[in-house]
N, C-alpha and C positions, 0 to 999 in steps of 0.2 A: 631950651625947648623952642623958644621963639625963633632962634637962629636956624634950627633944623627945619622948621616949618617954612621959613623964608626960602631956604635953599631948595626944598622940595617943590615949592610953587614956581620957582625960577626954572627948575629942570622940566617940570611938567608943562610949563608954558612954551618951551623950545621943542617943538615936535617936527622940526625940519629933518628931512631924509628918512622919515618914516613913511611906510606905505599906507595908503588909505584903507581904512577898515581894520588897521592894527595887525595885518599879516606880516610874516617875515619873508615871504617869497611870493612870486607871481608866476602864472603859467599862461603861455600863448600857444595857439594851434595854427599851423600853417600847412598847406598842401605842398607836396614835394615838387609840383609842377608850377609853383608861383614864380612870377617874373622877378628879375633883379630890380630893386628899387621899390618893390611893393611893400606897403606898411604891414608890419606883423601885428603891432598892438601898441597902445598908449602905456607909457611908464607912469603908473599911478603913485607918484611920490609926492609928499607934502613939501611945499616950498616953491618959490618962483625960481625957475631954472635960469641961471645967469645972474640973478640978483641975490637970492638968499642961499641958493645951493649951486654947486657945480657937479655935473654928471660926466662920467667917462667909463669906458670899458676896462674891465680888469685886465683882459688880454686881447688887444685889438689886432694882433698879428694873426693872419689867416682866419680871422673870425668871419663867419658867413653873414653876420649882421653888423649894423652900425647904428649910432644914436643920431637921430634927427631932431633938432630943436626948432620949435616954432613959437615965437613970442616967449612966454614964460613956461611952456610945456614941452615935453620931449616924448618921442616915440622911437620904437625899434623898426628899422627897415632892412629888407633883404639885401645883403651886399654881394652875394654870389649864389649861383643856382644850387639847389638842394637835391640830393639823391638819397632817399631813405635807406636804400640797400647798402650804401657806402658808409653810413654812420656807425661809429664805434658803439655808441649806446643805441641798441636796437629800438628804433621808433622815435628818437629825439636827441636833443643836446641841451646843455646848460651853460649859460653865460653869466658873468658877474658884472654888475653895474656899481661903480664906485661913486658914492655921494659925499661931497665935502661941504660942510656948512661954511658959509662966507662969514668972515670976521671971527671965527673960532679957531683956536689952536689945537682943539682935540682931534683925535684920530678919525679918519674918514670911515664911513660905513660901507660895507659891500653887500649889495642886495642880489641874491641869486634869482635868475629868471630861467624857468624851464620852458623850452620851446619843443612842442610835440609835433612831429612831422607826420602827417597822414599820408597813407599810401595811395597811389594812383596806378592804373594799369599802364605802366610805361615800359614794361619789359616783355618781349616776345619769347615764346618757348625756344629752347636751343636743343637740337638733337645731339645726343652723345653716342659715341661709338661709330660715327660715320667714317668712311662710306660703307653702305650696305651692299655687299656683293654676295650672291648665292649661286651655287652650282647645283642644279636640279636635273634629275633624270627625266626624260620625256615619258617614262612609265609611271611617274608620280600620279597618284590618284586624286581625283576631284574631291574637295572637302578636306584634304589633308593639310596639316599645319606646315607651312613653308618656313616661317621665321617668327620667333617669339620674343626677340630682343630689341624691337624698335622702342626707343625711349627718348623722351625730351624733358627738360627741366625748365621751370619758370622762376626767375629770381624775385618776383613780387611776393608780398606778404601772403602767408598761408590763407587760403580762402579761394573765392571764385577767380581772383586775378592770377593765381598760380595753378589752378586745376587745368590739366592738359587733356585734350581729346584728340584722337587720330582719325583721319579720313583719307580715302583714296579719291582725289579729285578726278573728274572726267578728263581723259586724255588718251594718248596712245597706249594701247595694251592694258588699259585700266580694267577691261572686262575679264582679265585673266585672274585677278586677285581681288580680295576684299578684306576688310578689317572685321574680325569676328566680334570683338567688343571694343567700342570706341575708347574706353578708358584704359585698356591694357596693351593695345598695339600689337596683338597677335594677328599675323597675316596668314590667310588660308587660300588655297587654290580653288578657283571657280570654273576654270575651263581647262580642258586637256591640252597639254603641250605636244608639239610635233616638231622634232628637230629638222625634218625635211622641209618644213614650211618656214620656220624662223628659228634662228639659233640664239638670239639674245633679246631680252626684253628690258627696257628702261621705263620704269614706272614711277610717277611722282607720289610722294607720301607727304601729307600736310599735318602739322601739329598746331593747334590753336587753343587759347585759354578761354575762360568763361567771362572775360571782361566785356564791358559795353562802352565802346565797340571792342571786339576781341582783337588780340594780337596773335599773329600766326607766323609760321615759318615753314619752309618746304625743304625736302631732301629727295634724293633719287635712289630708288632701289633697283639694282642691276641684277637680273636673273640670267645666268648662262645655262642654256638648255644642253644637256648632255645626251648624245645619241645612244640609243639602246637597240637591241636586236628585235625590233618589232615589225620589220618589213620582210616580205619574201623577196627572193631574187626575181628579176624580170628579164625577159629576152628583149633584144633590140627590136625584133619584129614578131608579130603575132603568128605568122605562117611563113614556111619556107618551101621551095620547090627544088627538086633535084632530078636530073636526067641521067639515065643509064646509057652509055654510048652503044652504038650498033656493034662495034667490034671492040675487042679488048678483054683481057682476063687478068687474073692475078690481083695484087693489091693496087687497085686503081682508085684514086680519089674522085669522088663525085663532085660535079660542078653544082654547088648549091646557090640559089638565088633568093633574095638580093645579095646575100653575103653568107659566109660560113656561120653556122649556128653559134651564137654567143650570148651570154647572159651576164648580168652584173647585180651586185647587192644594192638595193635601194636605201639601205642604211649608210648614208654617205660618210658619216663619221667613222663607222666601223669598216665598211668596204671589205667584207669577208670574201675570200676566194670561193669559187664553186667548182664542182666537177660534174661531168655529163654522163648520162647513161640512157639506154633505151628503156622505156617504161611499158610498152605494149607487148602483145603476144601475137604470133602469126607465123606462117611459113616463111615469109620474106625476110624475117629478122636474121635467120641463120646464114643468109648470103651477105649481110652487111655488118660492118664494124664501125663503132663510134669511138673516136679518140677521147679518152677520159678528161684530158686537160684542155684540149683546144676546141673540142666539139666538131671536128672535121669528120666526114662520113667517107668510108672506104668500102670497096667491094672485096670480099674475101676469095672470090673465084668466079668462074663462068656460071651464070645463073641458068643457062639452058632454056630450051623452048617450053619446058613445062611450067615456067613462071609467067608466060605471056598473058595467060588468062587472068592472073592476079593483078596485073598492072592496068591502069594506075592504082596505087594503094597509098595509104597514109600511115606514116610511122609516128610514134609518140616519143619525144625526147624530154628527159627530165634533167633539170639543173638543180643541184643540192649544195647547200653551204657545207664547207668542211667542218666548221666549228659547231654547227647546229643542224643535225639531220632533219629536224622538224621544219626547217625553212627551205622550201624548194619551189620551183616553178616548172610548168610543162608547156611545150609547144608541139606543133605538128609539122612533118615534112611529107609532102606529096611526091612520091617517086614514080617516074614513068620512063618508058624507053623511047629513044629517038626514032623518028621515022613513022610510017603509017602503022596503025594498029594491026596486030596479027589476027588471024581467023580465030574466032572464039565460038564456043557452043551457044545454042539458043538459050535465052534467059528463061528459066523456069524456077518455080518454088520447089524446094526439096520435099514438101508435103502439100497435099491438096487441101487439107483441113487442119486447123490448129484449134485447140481448146484449152480452157483454163477455168478454175473456180476461184472466186474472190469473196472475201467477207464484205458485207455491206458497210463495215466500219473502216475499210482500207483508206488511208489518207490519199489526198490528191497528189499527183506527181509520181506515184509508185509505179514500178515496172510490173506489168501483168505477164507478158510473155515476149518472145522474140521469134520473128519469122526469118527463114533462111532461103537464099537462092543458091543456084549452082555457081554463081560468080563470087561467092563469098562476100566479104565486106568490100564494097566498091563505092567510092564517093559519087560515081556517075549514076548509081541506081537510086531511085527515089521511090518512096512508098506513100500511098494515098488510100484513104478509106472512102468508100462510096457513101456520099452524103445521104442518098435516098434510103440507104439501109440504117443509118444512124442519124436521124434528123436533129437530135438534141446534142450531138457531139460530146458524148460522155467519154470517148476515148480519142487518142491521137497517135500518129506514128512519127518517129524521128528518123533521121538519116541512117541510123544503125539497124533499122528493122525492129526496133523495140516498140511494143504497144504500151502506152502510158495512160494512166487514169487521169482524165481531165476534170471530171465533176464527180461529186459524191453520188453513190448509188443507194437505192433503198429497195429491199426485198419486197416490202409491202406494195411498192409502186410498180416495180418491174423485176421479175424473178430471173431474167436472163436476156442476153443480147446475141444476135447473130448478124454478121455483116461481112461484106467482101472487102479484100485488100488487093490493090494493084501495085505491082512492082514494074518499073520501067527505067531503061537507061537512055531514053531518047530515040532509040531505034526499035527495040523490042520490048515487049511487056508480057506479063502473066498475071493471073488472078487466082487467089486462094481465099477460102472462107475461114472466118474466125468465129468460134462459138464460146461465149463467156456466160457462165452460170453464177448467180449471186447466192451466197450462203447467208441464210437468215441468222441473226444473232438476237438475243433477248435484250433489246435496248429500250423497251417500254415497260414502265411500272403499271400495274393495274390501277385504273382510275374510277372512282365512284362519281356518280352523277352530281351528288351534293356533298358539300364539305362536312355535313352532319345531318342526322335524322332524328325525328321525334315522333313518337306514336302514342296514341291514347287507347287504353283498354277499358271499355265500359264494364259495369258491374255484371251485366248478363253475359258478357263475353269472357269472363274470368274462369276459364276451364282449360284443362289439358287438351292439346291438339288444336286450340284456337289460333288462327293466323293473326299476328299482330300487325305486320306491315311487310314491305318489300324494299330491299336495297338493290340498286342497279349498279353494276360494275362492268367495265369494258377494258380491253387490252389492245394496244395498237399493233402488237406482233401477230402476224397472220398464223393461224393454226394453233395458237396457245389455248389451253383449257384452264378454267378457273376452278379453284377449290376455296370454299368459304368456311370460316370457323369463328366461334364466339369465345371471347376471353373476358375476364373480369371476375370480380368477387361473386356476382350473381349470374355467372355464365351457366350454372346448372339449371336455372329457371327456364332458359330458352334453348332452342336449337335452330339452325339455319339450314335450309335446303340448298341444293345446287342451283336453283333458280333465284336464290336470294330472298326467299320467304322466311321471315322470322316467326317461329311457332312456339307457343307455350309448351314446355316440356314437363316441368315439375314445380308446382307452386309451394311445395313444402319448404323451399329455401328462401322464399320471398319475404321481405320485411319492409314495412312502410308502404309508401305510394309511388316512389321513384326508383327505377332500376337503371343504373348506368352500366352499359356494356360496350364492348369494342368488337366490331366485326372486322376480321382480317381476311384479305383476299390474297391468294398466292397463285401465280401462273405456273405453267408446266415447262417453261423455257429452261435452258441450261446456260448459266446457273439460274435458278428460279428467282423471281422478283416478287415482292409483296408490298402491300400498302394496307392501311386501316382507316376506319371511319368511326367516330363516336356515335352511339345511338342511345337516346333517352326514351324509356318506356314509362309512361305515367298510367297508374292504375286509378280508376275512379274511386275505389274503395281501398282503405288501408289494410294491408295484409299483415298477418302475424305468422311467423314461421312455426311449423309443427316440429321441425328438428333443424338443426344447423350443423353443418360440417365444420368441425374444428380445424381452423387453419394452422393451429400449433401442434397437430398430431405428429408430424415428424420429430419435433423437439421432444415431445413427451416420450415417444418410442426410444429416442436416443438416451434420454434420462433413465428409462427402465433398464436398458441394456447396460449402461454404466453402473447402475446400482447392483444388478446381478453379478457383474464382474467383480465389484468391490466385495460383495458378500462371499463369493466363492474364494477370493483371495484371503479373507479373514478366516474362513473355515480351514483352508490349507495351512495357514500359519499356526492356528491353534492346534491342529492335529499334529503338526511337526513338533511343536513344543511339548505336547503331551507324550509323544513317542520318545523324544529325547530324554525327558525326565524318567519315564518308565524304564528305558534301557539303562540309564545311569544307576537307578536304584537296584537293578538286577545284579550289578557288580558290587554293590555295597554289602557289608556283612553285619550280622547282629553282634553286639558287644559280648554276648554270652558264649560266642564260639571262637575257636582259634584255628588258624590255617597254617599248615606246615608244608613246606616244599622240599621234597627230596631231590637234591641236585648234585651232580657230580662235577668235580673239577677237571678240566680238560688236561691239566699237566700231570694228573695222577694216573698212573698206569693200573687202573682197577677195572674190573669188569662191570659194565653197566647192569645194575640190577633192576632199576626201575626209574623211569623218567616221568612218572605220573604224580599227581597230587594226592595226598591223603589227608583227609579232613578228620580231625579228632577233637573231641570236646576237651576242655581244660580239666574237667573232673576225672576223666579217664587217664589223661596223659601224666599228670603230676604224680599220682600214687604209683604209677608204673615205674616212672623214672626214679623216684625215691626208693622204691623197693629194690631196683636192680643196681643202683649206684651205691647205695649204702654198704652192703656186704662186700662189694668188690673193691672198696677203696684201697685196701692194703695189698691187693693182688699185685704180684711182680709184673714188670713190664714184659718179661718174656712170655708170660701167659697170654697177654694181649697181642703180642707180636706174632704168636703162633696161629692166630686166627687168619683166616683168608682175607686178603685186602679187598677182595671183591665184595665183602660184606659191609665195607665202610661206605656210608652215605652221609649226606649233610641234611640236617633238618633245621628249618628256619620257621619262625612263627610270624604271623601277620597281625596279631592282636595282643593287647596287653590287658591284664585284669587289674583291678584296683588293689587287690591284696598282694599280688606279686610285686607291684611297684614298691610297696612298703616292706619288702623282705629285708631282713637284717643280714643275711649271709653275703659273702663276697661274690662279686660278679667278674667272670673271666672274659676278657675281650681278646680273642686270638690275634688281633691286629695291634694291640697295645700291650707290650710286655709288662707294664707296670700295673695292669688292671687287677692283679691278684694281691697287691700289697695292702697292708692295713691302712697306710696313709691315704692311698687312693680311694679305698673303700670308705674311710672316715670322711674325706672331703666329699665324696659322692653322697654320703648320708646326710651331711650337713646341707648340701646344696639341693637336696631332694625337694622338689616343690610339692605343694599340697594340691591334690586334684579333687575337685568336687564333681567332675563329670568325666566320662570316658575319654581317653586320649584318641585322637584320630589315628586310624590305621594307615601306616605308611605303605602297607602292601597294596593299597588301592592304587597307588601310583607305580607299582611294579618293583619297589625297592624293599627287600626283606629286612626285618629287624630281629634282634636277638630276643629269645623268650625270657623277658625280664620277670615273668611270674614264677620262674623256676630258678633255684639257687643251687649252684654246684658246690659241694663241700670241699673245703680245702684240706689237703693232706699235709703231712710234715714236710714232704718234698714234692715240689711241683712236678718234678720229673717223673714221679711214680703215679701221677694222676691218670688212672685208667678206669674203665667201666667193664662190667661183666657182660654187657649186651653187645650186640654186633656193631652198634653205631656209636661212634665217639661224638658226644654232644659238643657242638661248637656253632658259632654263628655262621650262617650260610650267606654268601655274597654272590651277586650275579656273576656269571662266567666272564672272564677276561675284563672285569671292571677295574682291577688293580694289577698292573704288570708284576711279574715275579721279581724283576730287578728292583723295582721300587720297594717291595716288601723286604728284600735282603738289605737294601740300603737303610731302611728305617729300623730294622731289628738288629743289625749287626754293626752299625756305625759306632754307637756309644754303649757297649755292653756293660761298662762300669755303672751306668745309671740304672741297670735292670735290677730290681729288688724282688726276689722271689717271683721272677717272671715265668710265665708259662710260655714255652717256646714250642712252636709247631715244627716237628722234625721233617715234615714234608716240604717245608719252604726253605 
């Protein structure tokens, strides 16, 4: 034990190569922009460096740090520049320092040192996807998105140093675009493009981070403007002149100055071809022809002397794009004849007076009427209005003889205008009078003097016919008449006169002290206009209504009407139900009666005796049958056959009696050959149910049943079964209910199975 304690004390005494504080590792922090040779941190290891311990790097090759020894201490210094973004371990690196105790042969210790590299804003954003080139039509709309893929990345650590924002710096064409959101780089259009002005834009785009100071980079956005058909064609000259030669006829080309008519498309990028045509109307057009493709003007023949008075005249030429008829341009050609002017008639107006009516709401610049002279349309003729007749210049004349509205007119100010117009060609002149009447329109709403009215009714004035106050209303339209009306919940209390006096009409509807009413004024214009004003009438004494008109009267009336309709419907439904039940009971029969139908078979050649029903009581029928059938049971068949076939009928019963169902005699079913056998009768008797109430009568549904309350006695031979009365009793079935072929098939297919069967010879 003493030896172990000695060894432990020796080991504990040798603390060389251990870190101060007893740790196993140490951590240093360094900025990535630190200079080479800058100290990173002190190596806090126990022992004198170079005397007690020796320090070295575990891997000194390509290590960014080195050990620097000063006296008996050591530190780590930067051996090469650091770049945090290039480190394998994001944000730092680890180096091992080997510590060897001097004078000891034991293995050296390796101390791990963690070096954390802090980020600095040393990287600028880098654009991706460059170059940015766009092809945009000049018809692109302002505020539309041009490009949404501008993007830049920053290699710095996530945070402000790597957050990128985009801006358009001031520069050439920077006013055409803008960044909608600085963080997403979406570029929008701010100004309209025009291909004819500029065809390409080069705009700088800048990306910068949020560092301090920020890092930034720039790129160029190239926008190529594409031409669109947004321009009309244009002629090279605004006006052309053409002279008709003195002599010559036929297809003669006119000499047009300054050059032949020609137009071009102002959309330079498209440069669509155009064609030419005359656009005006007039007698001179029929003598001239315009080349569709070249714009040259030709004479189609001799114009003659009758056209002299029309010259000079102006023709309208239109140039239209082939690919877009909506794009065109017009110009004029003044056509005259060479030489001195021919003799023309004196210049006169075609009418001495012109008149028109206009609405006072007619917009300015509208054409009112056109005056004509005997020279037709001639650019030498000028028209003027006598200013002394129209001092305010509400109208003006153009060179075409059209009278245009220059200022707005008001019927209430001036109801009409009369002035003189002079036409002159520089040598001759003439005067005509123009009369314009203004049509009034209802353009004014009735206007009350005050926005609201309030009147007080004293206690001694609270009586019917007493004047409460007066409302004043005016209308700016001349000649309109006003009608006044009172509306509101208490409108029945008052009435209003044509002069605007509010008079008490009936105090029986008044409740309380304040009456709020609405006075409505409507004029007589077309269409009528109306306006209203609120009126408050205060009573000095509180009023109690003697009766009140119910405002819900229409609703109550509607409810009464609906209730009456509902009651009538219920009565109709109950009556129909009662009628149906009564009708149904009339076809039902009492259980004490039996109904028999005498019916003939259509396949039997017998004379119809009767097709009517005979109703007999069961007490009468059964004794009669038993009396007639009994004695005649042994009568030969010849005796029965000698009777007339016309006496044969079929009788079927429609009701069953309780005693007949319990009959012990055999029952013969003419449709079942085995019905007369003992075995059939025995099985029938065994299966006979017990009835405690009458069986429903199947006759009520139209199907007859056999009279089960009557039993036919069986003879020794079923073939000799006859009766002494005219009717052979058998079950009666509806006509044509079972085809004859079916009866034969059922009765004749298996004759061996028939035991004492009763066969009907007529089938």
